[in-house]
C-alpha positions as CSV (number, residue, x, y, z in Angstrom):
1,M,-6.7,14.2,22.1
2,G,-5.7,13.6,25.7
3,A,-2.8,11.5,26.8
4,A,-4.9,8.6,27.9
5,E,-7.0,8.6,24.7
6,L,-3.9,8.8,22.6
7,T,-2.4,5.8,24.4
8,A,-5.6,3.8,23.8
9,V,-5.7,4.8,20.1
10,I,-2.0,3.8,19.6
11,R,-2.6,0.5,21.4
12,K,-5.5,-0.3,19.1
13,L,-3.5,0.6,16.0
14,R,-0.5,-1.5,17.2
15,E,-3.0,-4.4,17.4
16,E,-4.5,-3.7,13.9
17,V,-1.2,-3.2,12.1
18,A,0.4,-6.3,13.7
19,A,-2.7,-8.4,12.8
20,L,-2.9,-7.1,9.2
21,H,0.7,-8.3,8.5
22,A,-0.7,-11.9,8.6
23,E,-2.7,-11.0,5.5
24,L,0.5,-10.3,3.6
25,T,1.8,-13.8,4.3
26,R,-1.6,-15.4,3.8
27,Y,-1.9,-14.0,0.2
28,N,1.8,-14.7,-0.5
29,L,2.6,-11.0,-1.1
30,V,5.9,-11.0,0.9
31,V,8.9,-13.3,1.7
32,W,11.2,-13.4,4.7
33,T,11.0,-9.9,6.4
34,A,10.2,-7.9,3.3
35,G,7.2,-5.7,3.1
36,N,5.5,-3.5,5.6
37,I,2.2,-1.9,6.7
38,S,1.6,1.4,8.5
39,A,-1.3,3.3,9.9
40,R,-1.6,7.1,10.6
41,V,-2.6,8.0,14.1
42,P,-5.8,10.2,13.6
43,G,-5.4,13.8,14.4
44,E,-1.7,13.4,15.3
45,N,1.6,13.7,13.4
46,L,2.3,10.1,14.2
47,M,2.1,6.7,12.6
48,V,2.4,3.0,13.6
49,I,4.7,0.9,11.4
50,K,6.3,-2.5,11.2
51,P,9.8,-2.8,12.8
52,S,12.8,-3.4,10.5
53,G,14.1,-7.0,10.0
54,V,11.7,-8.8,12.3
55,S,10.3,-12.1,11.2
56,Y,6.6,-12.2,10.4
57,D,6.2,-15.0,12.9
58,D,7.5,-12.7,15.6
59,L,5.4,-9.6,14.9
60,S,3.3,-8.6,17.8
61,P,1.4,-5.4,18.9
62,E,4.2,-4.8,21.4
63,N,7.0,-4.6,18.8
64,M,5.2,-2.3,16.3
65,V,7.0,1.0,16.2
66,V,5.6,4.5,16.5
67,T,7.3,7.4,14.6
68,D,6.5,10.9,13.7
69,L,5.7,11.9,10.1
70,R,9.4,12.6,9.5
71,G,10.2,9.0,10.3
72,N,11.8,9.8,13.7
73,L,11.3,7.1,16.4
74,V,8.8,8.1,19.1
75,E,8.0,4.9,20.8
76,G,9.3,1.3,20.4
77,G,12.2,-1.0,21.1
78,H,13.2,-1.6,17.5
79,S,14.3,0.4,14.5
80,P,11.4,1.3,12.2
81,S,11.0,-0.2,8.7
82,S,13.6,0.9,6.1
83,D,10.6,2.2,4.1
84,T,9.5,4.5,6.9
85,A,10.5,7.7,5.0
86,A,8.3,6.7,2.1
87,H,5.3,6.1,4.3
88,A,5.9,9.3,6.2
89,Y,6.1,11.4,3.0
90,V,2.8,10.0,1.8
91,Y,1.1,10.9,5.1
92,R,2.5,14.4,5.1
93,H,1.3,15.1,1.6
94,C,-2.0,13.1,1.4
95,P,-4.2,14.0,4.4
96,H,-6.9,11.6,3.2
97,V,-4.5,8.6,3.4
98,T,-4.4,6.8,6.7
99,G,-2.9,3.4,5.7
100,V,0.1,2.5,3.5
101,V,1.3,-0.9,2.4
102,H,4.5,-2.0,0.6
103,T,5.0,-5.5,-0.9
104,H,7.3,-7.1,-3.5
105,S,4.5,-9.5,-4.6
106,T,5.7,-11.6,-7.6
107,F,3.4,-10.8,-10.5
108,A,2.9,-7.1,-9.7
109,T,6.7,-6.7,-9.2
110,A,7.3,-8.4,-12.5
111,W,5.3,-5.6,-14.2
112,A,7.3,-3.1,-12.1
113,A,10.6,-4.6,-13.4
114,R,9.4,-4.0,-16.9
115,R,8.3,-0.5,-15.9
116,E,5.0,-1.2,-17.5
117,P,1.5,-0.2,-16.2
118,I,-1.0,-2.9,-15.8
119,P,-3.7,-2.1,-18.4
120,C,-7.3,-1.9,-17.4
121,V,-8.7,-5.0,-19.1
122,L,-10.8,-6.4,-16.3
123,T,-14.0,-5.2,-14.6
124,M,-12.3,-5.9,-11.3
125,M,-9.7,-3.4,-12.2
126,G,-12.4,-0.8,-13.1
127,D,-14.0,-1.5,-9.7
128,E,-10.9,-1.3,-7.5
129,F,-8.4,0.8,-9.4
130,G,-10.6,3.0,-11.8
131,G,-8.2,2.4,-14.6
132,E,-4.7,1.1,-15.2
133,I,-2.3,0.6,-12.3
134,P,0.5,3.1,-13.0
135,V,4.2,2.9,-12.8
136,G,6.2,5.3,-10.5
137,P,9.8,6.4,-11.0
138,F,12.8,4.4,-10.0
139,A,14.2,5.7,-6.6
140,L,16.5,4.3,-3.9
141,I,15.7,3.9,-0.3
142,G,17.3,6.5,2.0
143,D,15.4,9.8,1.5
144,D,12.0,11.1,0.4
145,S,12.4,10.0,-3.2
146,I,10.2,6.9,-3.1
147,G,7.5,8.8,-1.2
148,R,7.6,11.6,-3.7
149,G,7.3,9.2,-6.5
150,I,4.3,7.5,-5.0
151,V,2.4,10.9,-4.3
152,E,3.2,12.4,-7.8
153,T,2.2,9.2,-9.6
154,L,-1.1,8.7,-7.8
155,A,-2.0,12.4,-7.9
156,N,-4.0,12.1,-11.0
157,S,-5.2,8.6,-10.8
158,H,-8.0,6.7,-9.2
159,S,-5.6,3.8,-8.4
160,P,-4.7,3.2,-4.8
161,A,-1.7,1.2,-6.0
162,V,1.5,2.2,-7.8
163,L,4.2,0.0,-9.2
164,M,7.5,1.6,-8.3
165,A,9.9,0.9,-11.1
166,N,12.3,-2.1,-10.5
167,H,11.1,-2.2,-6.8
168,G,7.6,-3.3,-6.0
169,V,4.1,-2.2,-5.0
170,F,2.9,0.6,-2.7
171,T,-0.8,1.0,-1.9
172,I,-2.7,3.5,0.0
173,G,-6.1,3.6,1.7
174,K,-8.6,5.2,3.9
175,D,-7.3,2.9,6.6
176,A,-4.6,0.2,6.8
177,R,-7.1,-2.6,6.0
178,A,-8.1,-0.8,2.7
179,A,-4.5,-0.5,1.7
180,V,-3.9,-4.2,2.4
181,K,-7.0,-5.0,0.2
182,A,-5.5,-2.9,-2.6
183,A,-2.2,-4.8,-2.3
184,V,-4.0,-8.2,-2.5
185,M,-6.1,-7.0,-5.5
186,C,-3.1,-5.6,-7.2
187,E,-1.3,-8.9,-7.2
188,E,-4.5,-10.7,-8.3
189,V,-5.0,-8.5,-11.4
190,A,-1.3,-8.5,-12.2
191,R,-1.3,-12.3,-12.3
192,T,-4.5,-12.5,-14.4
193,V,-3.4,-9.9,-16.9
194,H,0.0,-11.6,-17.2
195,F,-1.7,-14.9,-18.2
196,A,-4.1,-13.0,-20.5
197,R,-1.2,-11.5,-22.3
198,A,0.5,-14.9,-22.6
199,L,-2.6,-16.1,-24.4
200,G,-2.9,-13.2,-26.7
201,N,-3.7,-9.4,-26.6
202,P,-6.1,-8.4,-23.7
203,V,-8.8,-6.0,-24.8
204,P,-8.9,-2.7,-22.9
205,L,-12.1,-1.6,-21.4
206,D,-13.8,1.5,-22.7
207,P,-12.9,4.5,-20.4
208,A,-16.5,5.3,-20.0
209,D,-17.3,1.8,-18.8
210,V,-14.3,2.0,-16.4
211,E,-15.6,5.2,-14.9
212,S,-19.0,3.7,-14.5
213,L,-17.7,0.6,-12.8
214,Y,-15.5,2.6,-10.5
215,Q,-18.2,5.0,-9.4
216,R,-20.7,2.1,-8.7
217,Y,-18.2,0.0,-6.8
218,Q,-16.9,2.9,-4.7
219,N,-20.2,4.6,-4.0
220,V,-23.0,2.0,-4.3
221,Y,-21.7,-1.6,-4.0
222,G,-21.9,-3.3,-0.6
223,Q,-23.7,-2.6,2.6
């Protein structure tokens, strides 16, 4: 795309990504400055992502950061999120993904701390995740390890969410808003299944029913 068009697209994504961060606080998925959202710039090796260490109250389109898909700063007055390398790895290896979200939401992260997938015991999970929410490997921030774990774990799964062991939640989507929705839904089902287990043994859904739910919700449900 031309320079003027690219500038307009990036401006729109800055606005969208900044606004979507309010959904993370609205649904109590983050505390302090933790968590982040990014969006791929269509047709370009670029993404827009939250700056590092900036309060959610102070986030604005102007302080969103633009990097390339190696995590190198391209545009912005702040350092990019400490999770930029993970987001960039996902975009490089998953062309269909244009939005990535990371949270440490309480109930989902509790499952991650146990390194235990969330079993598919709810029709809501069949709809949104197409099965269990899987656990990815433990990895430290600093290189591509987290991104590699996300991509490898989700490669054979319908789930747009992964619980990275002892860390937190990463979600992917066709756009940033879809990835935020997946993060919200992940926390909701993590909470519900936690309480169901406290009361007894949740009953897993039949895989055929899960597949039917998933295909209907993804391809038929809605407008």
